[in-house]
N, C-alpha and C positions, 0 to 999 in steps of 0.2 A: 453416241459408244465410248466405252469405256477408254479413258486414256491409255497408250502401248505404250511403251519403253524398252529400252535397251535392258537387258540383266542389271548394270548398275546403277541404271533408275538418271543416269546422270544425261541421258539423252531421251529426251520426250518426239517422239514421232510425230509427225501433221499430216497425214495424206488425209484427202477428204472419204477418198476408200481405202476402206483395209481388206483386203481377200483372202478367204482358207479354201480354196477348191481342194478337192478330196480323188482326183485322179490327174494323169497328166496330162487327159483332155480336156478338163475343165479349166488347168492350166493354160493350156494354150487357149483358150475361148477369150479366157481375160487378160493377157496381153495381147490379143487381136483386136481389142473390144476399147482398149483404153489409151489415153496420147502417151502417156507419159507412166513409167513403170518403174519399180524397184523391189529387189525378193529379199526377203526376210526368211531368215535361217532360225538357229539358236540364239540369235539377237546379243552376241557375248562378244560384239566390238563394242568399243569405246567414243567412237565420233560416228560423225552423220552420213557414215558409208553406206547406211541402208537405206536414210531417211529420202520423202520424196511429200510435197503439198498435195500431190495429184493422187496416184495411186501405189501403194504397196501391198505385192502379195506374199502372203507368209508359206511359206510348205512346211508346217506342222504335221499334215497329215500326209504327206508325202513320204514317207519314210521305209516305203518297205524293201526287203533282199528279196530280191526279182531271181536270181539265179547262181549256184557256186559250181562253177565251170571245175572239175576236178585233173580232168585234162591238160587244159589249157593254165590249168593254174591262176584264173581270176576268179570277182567274183562282180555280182552289175546289180548295179544299188539304186532307189531313188535319192535323189539329192537332200532332201531333209531325215533322211536317216542320221541318225546321231552315230559315233564311232560306237561307245559302249555298246549297244545294242547289236552293231553290227561285230563286235569282236565277242560278243557272246556267243549269237549263231555260228559262224563259224569255229570257234576252239571246238565245239559240240561236232563240227565236222573232222576233226582234228586238221583245220588251216589256222593261218596266220598272217596277218600285216608285221611291215617290217619293223613299225616305230609307232606310237602313238603320244599325242600331247598330255602334259599335263591331267589336263578336263577330259576323261570322255563323253562329257555331259552336250558338247559342244557339234555341230551339225555337218556332215561330211562337205557339200558343195560349198558351205562360208570358209571353213577353212582353209580348201585347196583353193578357193578366189584368191585367198590372200596369205597363200607362202605361210601357213601357221607350222609350227613344228615340236617336235619333242625333243631329243639329245642326242648325243653321239656321234662322235667323229666321223664314223663310218656311215653315218644314217645321214639322209637328204630330206628333205622338207615334207609335210603330208602328200603335198602334190605329184613328187614324183613317181609315186606308188600310180598313177591315172595312165590307162592308158587305154582310155576310151571317153568319149562325151559325147551326149545328146543335147543339141542346146533348139532351144526355143528360140527361132531369130523374130526381130520385130512385124512380122506380118501372121505369128502365129505356128509359121511352118516348123515343124521337129525334124533335125537333119542330125546328122553323125558324124563323129568325126574322129578317125584315129590318129595313131604316126606312122602306121602301113599308106592308109589312103592320104593322109596331106601331110607329108613330112616334111613342106620346107612352111609350114605354119602351124601344125599342132604343138612345139613349145609356146609359141602365143598367144594358145586359147586357155591353158589352163589356167594358171594365175590370172583371171581377170576381172576382177573387180565387181564383178557382175554389169559388165560395160559390154559385153558382147547379146546379150540373151541371158534365159532362164536355163540354167541346168537343169535338165529334167531327168537325166540317168549319169552314171559314173559307171566305168569299169577298171577295179584295181586289182593291182597285181596280187598275189597271195605266196607264200611260203611254208612249210607244214610248218605244227606248230613246235613249240618251243618254251620252254622253263627259265625263269629267272627271279636267282636272290637279291634280295636287295639291302645294302646298311646303310648303316649312315655314321658319320665320321663326325664329331663336332670341334669346334675350336682349333681347327686346323691353324698352326703357325703363318702369319701372313707372309712372312718371309720367304721359308719354303713353298708355299703354296707359288706365290708367283717366278721365283728364282726355277721352280719346274713344273708350269703354267701346261705347257705342253704334254708331259708326260702325265701330271692329274687328270686333264681334260681327256686323257686317251685312257686310260688306265683298265675303264671297262665299259660295257659295249652299249649304255648309256650314263651318264653323268653332270651334277647339278651342284651346281655352289650356291649355298645363300649368305647370303653377306647385308651387312648397313656401315657397312664400307668405312669401318673402326679402325685402328691402328694397329689393331696387334693379330688378331686372326680372321679365318675366314669363319664365319658361326659354325656352318653344317657343310659338310659333302654329300648329298646322296647318288651311290654306288647301286648302279644296276648291270648286274654281271650275270649272261646267260651260261647256264648250266653247263652246255657244251664245249663251251670256251675256258672252263677250270672252276677250280674251286673259291668259297669266300675270299677274303682278303682279306688277311689277318691283322695288319695294318696300315696305314697310311700316313706317309712323311712324318712318321711314330708317334702317332695316333692311333690307339685302337677302337673298334667298332661298338656304338652303342649297345649297351645292353635291353636299353628299354626303347620301347615306340615311340617317335617322337614324330611331334607338326613341327610347319615349316618357321612358326611364329611361336614361340616362348609363350606357354599358358593355357595354348587352344587346345579343345580335345581332341583328342590322337584318333577318335572312333573313326573318322571320316577319310582317313591317311590309309595307304596301304599297306600290304603286311611287310614287314622291316627282318632286322635282326639276322639277317641272313637265309632266312625260311623259304627254301623254294616254294615256288609257284608258278599257274599260267602266265604266260604273257601278257594279257590284259590286264591281270589284276596285280600286275608289280610295273609295268612300264609307265600309267599312270600313275601322278603323288596322289589323287582322291581315290574314293571309289566313288562307283557308279548311283550307290543307292543311296548316297548323303549329297546335300548339296556343299559344297566346301565353305562357302562364306554366305554371308547373307546379300554381297553384291553391295556393301556397304566400301566402297572401294574405286579409283581411279586406276586404268592400269597404262602404262608407253612403253616401247621400246625399241632396241638399235641395233642394228647389224653389224658387226665391224670385220675385218678383213683379219682372221686368224691370227697374223702376223703380228698386231698392235692389240692384243688382248692383254697384258700386263701393260703398256704403255696408257690402255683406258680407263683399266684396272686405279693406276695411282693419280689417272685426271680425276679423276670421281672423287678421290679421298681429298682433294684440295677444297670440294664441296660438302663435306661432312657437315658441319654445322649448318647447313642451309640444307642439306639431303633429309636428316637423321631427325626433325620432328616432323616431317610427312611424311616418311615411311614406313611401309609396313615392316615390306623386304624387299629385296632386288636378287633376283636370279639368273645365273651365267649359266649358262651351257652353249652347244655347239651344236653346227649344222655341216652337212660337207653340201659341194660343190655339186651345180647343176645346170641345165642347159636351157631353161624355163626362162623368157622373155623377161618379164615383170617379177622373177623370186629375185629377192636380196642375195642368194647365196649364186645368182647366176654367174657362171666362171670364175669363181671364189670361195673357200673352206671359209667360214663363220663363227665367231664368236657373239651370240646375243646379251645384252645387258638387259635383264627387263628388270620394270619398277613398279610394284604395287605400292600406290600411295593412297592415303589417307586423303576422305571426300573434303577436299577443301582447293576447290577447283582453282580459282585466282592464285593461292597461293604454288600448288602444282607448277601450273602454266607457265607460271617466271620463273621459277627454280629450273621447269625443260628449256626457257630461252635460253641457260646458264648451262645446262647438262649439254645442248646440241653444238654450243662458240665450243666447246672441249673437243667434241668427237665428232660434228663432219668433217671436221680438217683431216682425222684419221680414215676417213671415206664410208662414216657412219651411212646406213640406209634406215628410216623407221619399218615399222611393222604397219603393214594396212590397216589394221584394224583396229588399232589405238592410237593414242594421243599424239602428236607431235605437233610440229609449228611451222618450219619450212616446207617448202615445197621439195620433194623426193628430186633428186639428181644422182648422176652419175650410174642411170641406166642404159648400159649401150644400146637395146635393143627399142628405146622407148617409142624411137619415130616407126619403127616397124609396128609398133602395140595401136600406136594411134591410128594406121593406116590402114589396119585391120580391123580397127575398132570400126571403120568409116566403114570397111566394105561390107561389115555386118548390120550394121544402126544409119542411113543414111539420115534419117530422119530426127536422129539422137533422144529415141524412146527412153532408152536406159540410162540418158546423162542426167546427173544432178548435183549439185554445187560440191558435194567433194568430188565426182571426178572430174567436172571442170578445174578444179582447184588441182588436182593430184599430175593430172594426166597437159592440164595447158590448154585446153581446148575451148 
């Protein structure tokens, strides 16, 4: 078998068996027949969350949009469906999701399981749209769970790290379609940005700051404003919007980026930074990300500036976004609005890990939690419902079929 890797190529998977079922029934059979199983989606994680030395089951062929219910305002999809494909389908019917990540290429079940997110002070992570799950448990049984049927447990099932079973289908909340205009503001004065950080991050429906932590400016601020919430912004902290289309990385081809320059367009063609029809990068990168309580945003930024000389040679760019508080047990935004500090690194693993040690030493005292699917060093702490999730995992999977070294490390089991 040809070696299988994650998107970036920094993880080479090591299973004895790589299975690609074509139906949920086949997926049930694969799980029931194997002793140890992990599920692979679009493989956009940067750590060994998916890896297994026994069986990995890919959901590449489990990607259908099963049903759009306009009365209930929900859509039912298979776990391997990608957000970009789903978005195109529901937009044709006049529906939308509340938010999308910067990449539309990622699988829905994988994004939900790791609390992946977009941005916006009023927007929860992507998992907060889930209203129902079908989970294939260790013996191959297909079981349905919703907030109504399992009110005391459902919040623990959604962000699940793949540790409860295979997510066969998800039901997501819909809303009527809407339009967004996207603008980019360059070289926003750093002092003004940090003094007005709350206003800056909440100036539109979705806001992203791109920076390399230099002393003078925030390199770019991407502002995504719903057209039903006001007109385009004419200036931001004294800066007018760019007249040209830009890429977060200077000198890179802007063709892969979604339309900017204040031009109105459908939600699914503006909320992501990158177009579904393009690969936004060769994958020659590493990524890490930390969720910080929002009240510590400026302090975290200033702390990272201290490491500028060590960060800058390894960094393509860092993106700062916001996520609204939620009630999902393993969400890094559980009970608290957060700001996320995302790092896109050059593929220099040992040097990146060394600087991550210093970054975590600065950010963990501020309450930082790492993204479940990206590079980090220290075991996650500060999850008030962690013990409840561990008990839930035990009830679902007594024989530890879905446990791998990653799950053992982060859950401490």
